[in-house]
C-alpha positions in Angstrom: 100.9 -86.0 -16.0 100.1 -86.3 -12.4 101.5 -82.9 -11.8 99.4 -81.4 -14.5 96.3 -83.0 -13.0 97.3 -81.8 -9.6 97.9 -78.3 -10.9 94.5 -78.3 -12.6 92.8 -79.5 -9.5 94.6 -76.8 -7.4 93.5 -74.1 -9.9 89.9 -75.3 -9.8 89.8 -75.4 -6.0 91.4 -71.9 -6.0 88.7 -70.6 -8.3 86.0 -72.2 -6.2 87.4 -70.6 -3.0 87.5 -67.2 -4.7 83.8 -67.7 -5.8 83.0 -68.7 -2.3 84.6 -65.6 -0.8 82.8 -63.3 -3.2 79.6 -65.1 -3.1 77.6 -66.4 -6.1 77.2 -62.8 -7.3 80.7 -61.6 -6.6 81.6 -60.6 -10.2 78.2 -58.9 -10.7 78.7 -56.8 -7.6 82.0 -55.6 -8.8 80.5 -54.5 -12.1 77.7 -52.7 -10.2 80.2 -51.0 -7.9 82.2 -49.7 -10.9 79.1 -48.5 -12.7 77.5 -46.8 -9.7 79.2 -43.4 -10.1 78.1 -43.4 -13.8 74.5 -44.2 -12.9 74.4 -41.6 -10.2 75.7 -39.0 -12.6 73.0 -40.0 -15.1 70.3 -39.6 -12.5 71.6 -36.2 -11.4 71.9 -35.0 -15.0 68.4 -36.2 -15.9 66.9 -34.5 -12.8 68.6 -31.3 -13.6 67.4 -31.4 -17.2 63.8 -32.1 -16.2 64.0 -29.4 -13.6 65.3 -26.9 -16.2 62.4 -27.7 -18.5 59.9 -26.8 -15.8 62.0 -23.8 -14.7 61.7 -25.2 -11.2 57.9 -24.6 -11.1 55.4 -27.3 -10.5 52.0 -26.6 -12.1 49.4 -27.5 -9.6 46.3 -29.2 -10.7 42.8 -28.3 -9.5 42.7 -30.8 -6.6 46.2 -29.9 -5.5 45.3 -26.2 -5.3 42.1 -27.0 -3.3 44.1 -29.1 -0.8 46.8 -26.4 -0.5 44.1 -23.7 0.0 42.6 -25.9 2.8 46.0 -26.2 4.4 46.5 -22.5 4.3 43.0 -21.9 5.7 43.7 -24.3 8.6 46.8 -22.3 9.4 44.9 -18.9 9.2 47.0 -17.9 6.2 44.0 -16.5 4.3 45.9 -14.5 1.7 47.5 -17.7 0.3 44.3 -19.7 0.7 42.4 -17.1 -1.4 45.2 -17.2 -3.9 45.0 -21.0 -4.2 41.2 -21.0 -4.4 41.2 -18.4 -7.1 43.7 -20.4 -9.1 41.6 -23.5 -8.6 38.5 -21.6 -9.7 40.3 -20.3 -12.9 41.5 -23.9 -13.7 38.0 -25.3 -13.0 36.3 -22.8 -15.2 38.7 -23.5 -18.1 38.9 -27.3 -17.7 35.4 -28.3 -16.5 33.3 -25.2 -17.3 32.0 -22.3 -15.3 28.9 -24.2 -14.1 30.9 -27.3 -13.0 30.8 -28.8 -9.5 34.6 -28.0 -9.3 33.8 -24.3 -9.8 31.1 -24.5 -7.2 33.5 -26.0 -4.7 36.1 -23.3 -5.2 33.5 -20.6 -5.0 32.2 -22.0 -1.8 35.6 -21.9 -0.2 36.2 -18.3 -1.4 32.8 -17.2 -0.1 33.5 -18.6 3.3 36.7 -16.7 3.7 35.4 -13.4 2.3 32.3 -13.6 4.6 34.5 -14.6 7.7 36.8 -11.6 7.0 34.0 -9.1 6.5 34.9 -8.6 2.8 31.3 -8.0 2.0 31.6 -6.8 -1.6 33.8 -9.8 -2.5 31.5 -12.1 -0.6 28.5 -10.7 -2.4 30.0 -11.2 -5.8 31.1 -14.7 -4.9 27.8 -15.7 -3.5 26.0 -14.1 -6.4 27.6 -16.6 -8.7 27.7 -19.5 -6.2 24.1 -19.7 -5.0 22.3 -20.1 -8.3 24.6 -22.9 -9.3 24.2 -24.6 -5.9 20.4 -24.3 -6.2 20.6 -25.7 -9.8 22.6 -28.7 -8.7 21.2 -29.4 -5.2 18.0 -27.4 -4.6 16.9 -29.2 -1.5 20.3 -29.8 0.2 20.8 -28.4 3.6 24.1 -26.9 2.5 22.2 -25.0 -0.3 19.8 -23.6 2.3 22.7 -22.5 4.5 24.3 -20.8 1.5 21.1 -18.9 0.7 21.0 -17.7 4.4 24.6 -16.7 4.2 23.9 -14.8 1.0 21.0 -13.0 2.6 23.3 -12.0 5.5 25.9 -10.7 3.1 23.2 -8.7 1.3 22.1 -7.2 4.6 25.6 -6.1 5.3 25.9 -4.6 1.8 22.9 -2.4 2.6 23.8 -1.7 6.2 27.3 -0.4 5.3 26.2 1.2 2.0 28.7 -0.7 0.0 28.6 -0.2 -3.8 28.5 -3.4 -5.9 29.1 -3.8 -9.6 25.4 -4.5 -10.1 24.2 -1.7 -7.8 22.6 -4.2 -5.4 20.7 -2.4 -2.7 20.7 1.0 -4.4 17.0 1.5 -3.8 17.3 0.4 -0.1 20.2 2.8 0.3 18.3 5.7 -1.2 15.4 5.0 1.2 17.8 4.8 4.2 19.5 8.0 3.3 16.1 9.8 2.8 14.9 8.4 6.2 18.1 9.8 7.8 17.5 13.2 6.3 14.0 13.3 7.7 15.3 12.6 11.1 17.4 15.7 11.4 17.0 17.3 14.8 14.9 20.4 15.0 16.4 23.5 16.4 15.0 24.8 19.6 14.2 28.5 20.0 
């Protein structure tokens, strides 16, 4: 009997020493280590499946497009900035309405770029939509007054360069200008 008791005590001490070596969580860690490859495979498969559903494209929301456009504008990549702002404008018009503050913001950024690049016709069409909305929302704001001045400047460039717009803005002024130029023809000396 003493040997049985001694054997049992030896076994218990052996088990205790094994637990001490592995720590209190030793067995749990072994299970995690054996399941790690399976968990990794599951994560990879899930990410591939979700990526395939979206075809690798991430649809940007309005604010994301505005932020991307601002980043492109900072880096003087105006073509991509215009693209982002146009997409943001389209989304703002459908989600929030064509007279929303979000649409006004996107139009403002577009107008700035078009004016800075000398795209007078595009700037005119953008400001034509932007200024009435801005006056409606914030009639006394300094920014609104600046936009009105910018729009007047763009109008003067439309007339100066004789640019045709969809609404024939400046047609009368252009006719007067061309008539004045015809009257100024130099006379022949005899």
